[in-house]
C-alpha positions as CSV (number, residue, x, y, z in Angstrom):
1,X,0.0,0.0,0.0
2,X,1.3,3.4,-0.8
3,X,2.1,5.8,1.9
4,X,0.3,9.1,2.1
5,X,3.1,11.7,1.8
6,X,0.8,14.5,2.8
7,X,0.3,12.9,6.2
8,X,4.2,12.7,6.6
9,X,4.6,16.4,5.8
10,X,1.9,17.1,8.4
11,X,3.9,15.3,11.0
12,X,6.9,17.5,10.2
13,X,4.7,20.6,10.4
14,X,3.4,19.4,13.8
15,X,6.9,18.9,15.2
16,X,7.6,22.5,14.4
17,X,4.4,23.5,16.2
18,X,5.3,21.3,19.2
19,X,8.7,23.1,19.3
20,X,7.1,26.5,19.5
21,X,4.5,25.5,22.0
22,X,6.7,23.4,24.4
23,X,6.8,25.1,27.7
24,X,6.4,24.7,31.5
25,X,3.7,26.1,33.5
26,X,3.4,26.5,37.3
27,X,0.2,26.3,39.2
28,X,-0.1,26.0,42.8
29,X,3.5,25.1,43.4
30,X,3.2,22.3,40.8
31,X,5.0,22.6,37.4
32,X,3.9,20.8,34.1
33,X,5.7,20.3,30.8
34,X,3.2,20.8,28.0
35,X,2.8,21.1,24.3
36,X,-0.2,22.0,22.2
37,X,-1.2,21.3,18.6
38,X,-4.3,23.1,17.6
39,X,-6.6,21.7,14.9
40,X,-6.8,23.7,11.6
41,X,-10.2,22.4,11.0
42,X,-13.2,24.8,11.0
43,X,-15.2,21.9,12.5
44,X,-13.0,20.9,15.5
45,X,-14.5,18.0,17.3
46,X,-12.8,18.6,20.6
47,X,-9.5,18.2,22.4
48,X,-7.5,15.0,23.0
49,X,-5.3,14.7,26.2
50,X,-2.0,12.8,26.0
51,X,-0.3,12.2,29.3
52,X,3.0,10.5,29.0
53,X,4.1,7.2,30.7
54,X,5.8,7.2,34.0
55,X,9.2,7.6,32.6
56,X,8.7,9.7,29.4
57,X,8.7,13.4,28.4
58,X,9.4,15.4,25.2
59,X,12.3,17.3,26.7
60,X,14.1,14.1,27.8
61,X,13.1,12.0,24.8
62,X,12.3,13.8,21.6
63,X,10.8,10.5,20.4
64,X,7.8,11.4,22.5
65,X,7.6,14.5,20.4
66,X,7.5,12.6,17.1
67,X,4.8,10.2,18.4
68,X,2.7,13.2,19.7
69,X,3.1,14.8,16.2
70,X,1.9,11.5,14.6
71,X,-1.3,11.4,16.8
72,X,-2.1,15.1,15.9
73,X,-1.7,14.2,12.2
74,X,-3.9,11.1,12.6
75,X,-6.7,13.2,14.2
76,X,-6.5,16.5,12.5
77,X,-10.1,17.6,13.5
78,X,-9.0,17.7,17.2
79,X,-6.8,19.9,19.4
80,X,-4.0,17.8,21.0
81,X,-2.5,18.5,24.4
82,X,0.6,16.7,25.7
83,X,1.5,16.7,29.5
84,X,4.7,15.1,30.8
85,X,3.9,12.8,33.7
86,X,4.9,13.6,37.2
87,X,8.8,14.0,37.7
88,X,9.6,13.7,34.0
89,X,11.2,16.5,32.0
90,X,10.0,19.8,33.2
91,X,7.1,18.4,35.2
92,X,7.5,18.4,39.0
93,X,7.2,15.2,41.0
94,X,4.1,14.6,43.1
95,X,5.0,16.2,46.5
96,X,3.6,16.4,50.0
97,X,1.4,19.5,50.4
98,X,0.4,19.2,54.1
99,X,-2.9,17.5,53.5
100,X,-4.2,14.6,55.5
101,X,-5.9,11.7,53.8
102,X,-7.6,9.0,56.0
103,X,-6.6,5.4,54.9
104,X,-6.7,2.0,56.7
105,X,-2.9,2.5,57.1
106,X,-3.3,5.8,58.9
107,X,-3.2,9.4,57.8
108,X,-1.1,10.3,54.7
109,X,-0.1,13.2,52.5
110,X,-0.7,12.9,48.8
111,X,2.8,11.6,47.9
112,X,2.6,8.8,50.4
113,X,-0.9,8.0,49.6
114,X,-0.3,7.6,45.9
115,X,2.8,5.5,46.6
116,X,1.0,3.2,49.0
117,X,-2.4,2.9,47.3
118,X,-1.8,3.5,43.6
119,X,-4.8,5.8,43.6
120,X,-5.0,9.2,42.1
121,X,-8.4,10.0,43.8
122,X,-9.4,10.0,47.5
123,X,-12.5,10.2,49.5
124,X,-13.3,13.5,51.3
125,X,-16.4,12.6,53.2
126,X,-19.1,11.5,50.7
127,X,-17.2,13.1,47.8
128,X,-14.4,11.5,45.7
129,X,-11.8,14.0,44.6
130,X,-8.6,14.2,42.5
131,X,-5.3,14.6,44.3
132,X,-4.1,18.2,44.5
133,X,-1.5,17.5,41.8
134,X,-4.2,16.7,39.3
135,X,-6.4,19.5,40.5
136,X,-3.6,21.9,39.7
137,X,-3.1,20.2,36.4
138,X,-6.7,20.9,35.4
139,X,-6.3,24.5,36.4
140,X,-3.1,24.6,34.3
141,X,-5.1,23.3,31.3
142,X,-7.6,25.9,31.9
143,X,-5.0,28.6,32.0
144,X,-3.8,27.5,28.6
145,X,-7.3,27.9,27.2
146,X,-7.7,24.1,26.8
147,X,-10.8,22.2,27.6
148,X,-10.6,18.4,27.3
149,X,-13.9,18.1,25.6
150,X,-14.2,14.4,25.3
151,X,-11.2,12.6,24.2
152,X,-8.5,10.9,26.3
153,X,-5.9,8.8,24.6
154,X,-3.3,7.5,27.1
155,X,-1.0,4.5,27.2
156,X,0.1,2.5,30.4
157,X,0.8,4.7,33.3
158,X,-0.6,7.8,31.6
159,X,-4.0,6.2,32.1
160,X,-3.6,6.3,35.9
161,X,-3.0,10.0,35.9
162,X,-5.7,10.7,33.3
163,X,-8.2,8.7,35.3
164,X,-7.7,10.8,38.3
165,X,-7.7,14.0,36.4
166,X,-11.3,13.4,35.1
167,X,-12.5,14.0,38.7
168,X,-11.2,17.5,38.6
169,X,-13.1,18.3,35.3
170,X,-16.6,19.5,35.1
171,X,-19.3,16.7,35.3
172,X,-20.1,14.7,32.3
173,X,-17.5,16.4,30.2
174,X,-15.6,13.3,29.0
175,X,-17.4,11.5,26.2
176,X,-14.7,9.1,25.1
177,X,-11.7,7.7,26.7
178,X,-9.2,5.2,25.5
179,X,-6.8,3.5,28.0
180,X,-4.2,1.3,26.4
181,X,-2.4,-1.3,28.7
182,X,-3.5,0.4,32.0
183,X,-1.8,-0.7,35.1
184,X,-3.2,-1.6,38.6
185,X,-5.2,-4.6,37.2
186,X,-3.3,-6.9,39.5
187,X,-0.8,-6.6,42.4
188,X,2.7,-7.1,41.0
189,X,5.1,-5.6,43.5
190,X,7.9,-3.2,42.5
191,X,10.4,-6.1,41.7
192,X,7.8,-7.9,39.6
193,X,6.7,-4.8,37.8
194,X,10.4,-3.7,37.1
195,X,11.4,-7.2,35.9
196,X,8.3,-7.6,33.8
197,X,8.9,-4.3,31.9
198,X,12.6,-4.3,31.6
199,X,13.4,-8.0,30.9
200,X,10.2,-9.8,29.7
201,X,8.9,-6.7,27.7
202,X,11.8,-4.9,26.5
203,X,14.2,-7.9,25.8
204,X,12.1,-11.0,25.1
205,X,9.1,-9.5,23.6
206,X,11.1,-6.7,22.0
207,X,13.3,-9.3,20.0
208,X,10.2,-11.2,19.0
209,X,8.3,-8.1,17.7
210,X,11.3,-6.7,15.8
211,X,10.7,-9.4,13.3
212,X,7.3,-8.2,12.3
213,X,6.6,-6.2,9.3
214,X,4.4,-3.5,10.6
215,X,1.9,-3.7,7.7
216,X,1.9,-7.4,7.8
217,X,-0.2,-8.0,10.9
218,X,-3.5,-6.2,11.3
219,X,-6.3,-7.2,13.5
220,X,-8.3,-4.3,12.2
221,X,-7.6,-3.2,8.7
222,X,-6.8,0.5,8.8
223,X,-8.5,0.9,5.3
224,X,-11.9,0.0,6.8
225,X,-11.7,2.9,9.3
226,X,-10.2,5.4,6.9
227,X,-6.9,5.7,8.8
228,X,-4.1,7.7,7.3
229,X,-0.8,6.0,6.6
230,X,2.1,7.2,8.6
231,X,5.4,5.4,9.3
232,X,6.0,4.0,12.8
233,X,8.6,5.7,14.9
234,X,12.2,4.6,14.2
235,X,15.7,6.0,14.6
236,X,15.3,8.3,11.7
237,X,12.1,9.8,13.0
238,X,13.6,10.3,16.4
239,X,16.6,12.1,14.8
240,X,14.2,14.3,12.9
241,X,12.4,15.2,16.2
242,X,15.8,15.9,17.9
243,X,16.8,18.3,15.1
244,X,13.5,20.2,15.1
245,X,12.5,20.3,18.7
246,X,15.0,23.0,19.9
247,X,12.6,24.1,22.7
248,X,13.8,21.2,24.9
249,X,17.0,23.3,25.5
250,X,14.9,25.9,27.3
251,X,13.1,23.5,29.5
252,X,14.4,23.4,33.1
253,X,14.3,19.8,33.7
254,X,14.4,17.8,37.0
255,X,17.7,16.6,38.3
256,X,18.7,13.0,38.0
257,X,17.9,12.5,41.7
258,X,14.4,14.0,41.3
259,X,13.7,11.9,38.3
260,X,14.8,8.7,40.1
261,X,12.8,9.6,43.1
262,X,9.7,10.2,41.1
263,X,10.2,7.1,39.1
264,X,10.5,5.0,42.4
265,X,7.2,6.5,43.7
266,X,5.4,5.9,40.5
267,X,6.9,2.3,40.2
268,X,5.5,1.6,43.8
269,X,2.1,3.1,42.9
270,X,1.7,1.4,39.6
271,X,2.6,-2.1,41.1
272,X,-0.5,-1.8,43.3
273,X,-3.7,-3.8,42.7
274,X,-5.9,-6.6,44.1
275,X,-4.2,-9.8,45.1
276,X,-2.7,-11.6,42.2
277,X,-1.7,-15.1,43.5
278,X,-4.4,-16.2,46.1
279,X,-7.7,-15.3,44.7
280,X,-9.3,-11.8,43.9
281,X,-9.2,-9.5,46.9
282,X,-11.1,-6.3,46.1
283,X,-10.1,-4.5,49.2
284,X,-7.0,-2.8,47.6
285,X,-8.2,-2.1,44.2
286,X,-7.0,1.2,43.1
287,X,-8.0,0.7,39.5
288,X,-11.7,0.0,40.4
289,X,-11.8,2.8,42.9
290,X,-10.6,5.4,40.4
291,X,-12.5,4.0,37.4
292,X,-15.8,3.9,39.2
293,X,-15.3,7.5,40.4
294,X,-14.5,8.6,36.9
295,X,-17.5,7.0,35.4
296,X,-19.8,8.3,38.1
297,X,-18.6,11.8,37.2
298,X,-19.0,11.2,33.6
299,X,-21.9,8.8,33.2
300,X,-22.5,9.4,29.5
301,X,-18.9,8.7,28.4
302,X,-17.6,5.6,26.6
303,X,-14.6,4.1,28.2
304,X,-12.3,1.5,26.3
305,X,-9.5,-0.4,27.9
306,X,-7.1,-2.7,25.9
307,X,-5.2,-5.5,27.6
308,X,-2.6,-7.3,25.5
309,X,-2.4,-11.0,26.2
310,X,1.4,-11.1,26.5
311,X,1.7,-7.9,28.6
312,X,3.7,-8.5,31.8
313,X,1.2,-6.2,33.7
314,X,-1.3,-9.0,33.5
315,X,0.8,-12.1,34.1
316,X,-1.0,-14.2,31.5
317,X,-4.4,-13.5,32.9
318,X,-5.6,-10.6,30.7
319,X,-8.9,-12.2,29.8
320,X,-9.7,-13.2,33.3
321,X,-8.7,-9.8,34.7
322,X,-10.9,-8.1,32.1
323,X,-13.9,-10.1,33.0
324,X,-13.5,-9.5,36.8
325,X,-12.8,-5.8,36.2
326,X,-16.1,-5.4,34.1
327,X,-18.1,-7.4,36.7
328,X,-17.1,-4.8,39.4
329,X,-18.0,-1.6,37.5
330,X,-20.7,-0.3,39.9
331,X,-22.2,2.5,37.8
332,X,-25.5,1.3,36.3
333,X,-25.6,1.4,32.5
334,X,-22.0,2.4,32.2
335,X,-20.5,2.1,28.7
336,X,-17.2,0.3,29.5
337,X,-15.5,-2.0,27.1
338,X,-12.4,-4.2,27.5
339,X,-10.5,-5.5,24.4
340,X,-8.2,-8.4,24.6
341,X,-5.3,-8.2,22.1
342,X,-4.3,-11.9,21.6
343,X,-0.6,-12.7,21.3
344,X,0.5,-9.2,21.6
345,X,3.0,-7.5,24.2
346,X,2.6,-4.3,26.2
347,X,4.2,-2.1,23.7
348,X,2.1,-3.4,20.7
349,X,1.5,0.1,19.6
350,X,5.1,0.8,18.9
351,X,5.2,-2.1,16.3
352,X,1.7,-1.9,15.0
353,X,0.8,1.8,15.2
354,X,-2.0,1.4,12.7
355,X,-3.7,-1.2,15.0
356,X,-3.8,1.2,17.9
357,X,-5.2,4.0,15.6
358,X,-8.0,1.6,14.4
359,X,-8.9,0.8,17.9
360,X,-8.9,4.4,18.9
361,X,-11.1,5.3,16.1
362,X,-13.6,2.6,17.1
363,X,-13.5,3.8,20.7
364,X,-14.0,7.5,19.7
365,X,-16.9,6.8,17.1
366,X,-14.6,8.0,14.4
367,X,-15.0,5.1,11.9
368,X,-16.0,6.6,8.6
């Protein structure tokens, strides 16, 4: 199939827009690295939020800039907003702010609470709220003139932050959300999570997937969903992003010590979940707690989750965990879907970008 060169040129144009818009914004003592690509369409359908995974940012990894530029080219009828996750690039880590959250383990400030429970929301009396870090993030988005009007497209850990952020948004604002390879479905422990992602995913699955021809394996044919053709990220694309995204030099990034500390906090939080080896214990289910709170606030939204069969996050139990998860959604008439991707790893979207694009289009009701 012939590649659409007009889309490739749009990616390059978007990279230049990202370079000009890349900045850090401080709100309430928290700092966020952001980039914005506005739609040129006269019929803009809304804004899509992209929060990076727990170890990524544009200023530290320009490859993130290329991937963001691709997403903006794939969905030109939307505004696109990128936010680096806590402690990455120019975004400050989650910090203690002097608040007291009641837990079964005692009173905790937000950093300890996130690290111990994996949750980005908490109960304040009868009301469920976002942690202050996310409340400030929502205020930051509003200060940029951005309203996430219905589309969230996040991968892995970014889904944890995005889920909590929805509690800081106006009620019923989110109409569609796509969570690819969300963490917290099962309790892994920090060592289990680190080994699974560094060894099982990056080495074993990485070597297996390198042999794939990107256009040779499709579960959903991109032609059927009118998807543009754009090359997958590779070393040449990353080099292109590095050459064009000069704004990274002006971002005041976290020190190595801060980044390592933030990564350790996130690693502990993202390894939380219900008991994995001795039955399903719902008492420490950060995923269900946050997702049920999100759906209650946005009851008319459609929420799609993908779980890859070979993702180390699910320990070979993706189908079982998805069924348990759906059975415990406690909001009546909620539109929640879990899709199992057979024989694919955590980073399937890196090797099969058109597949993820097709899945997103289906989740966002964009199939032509």
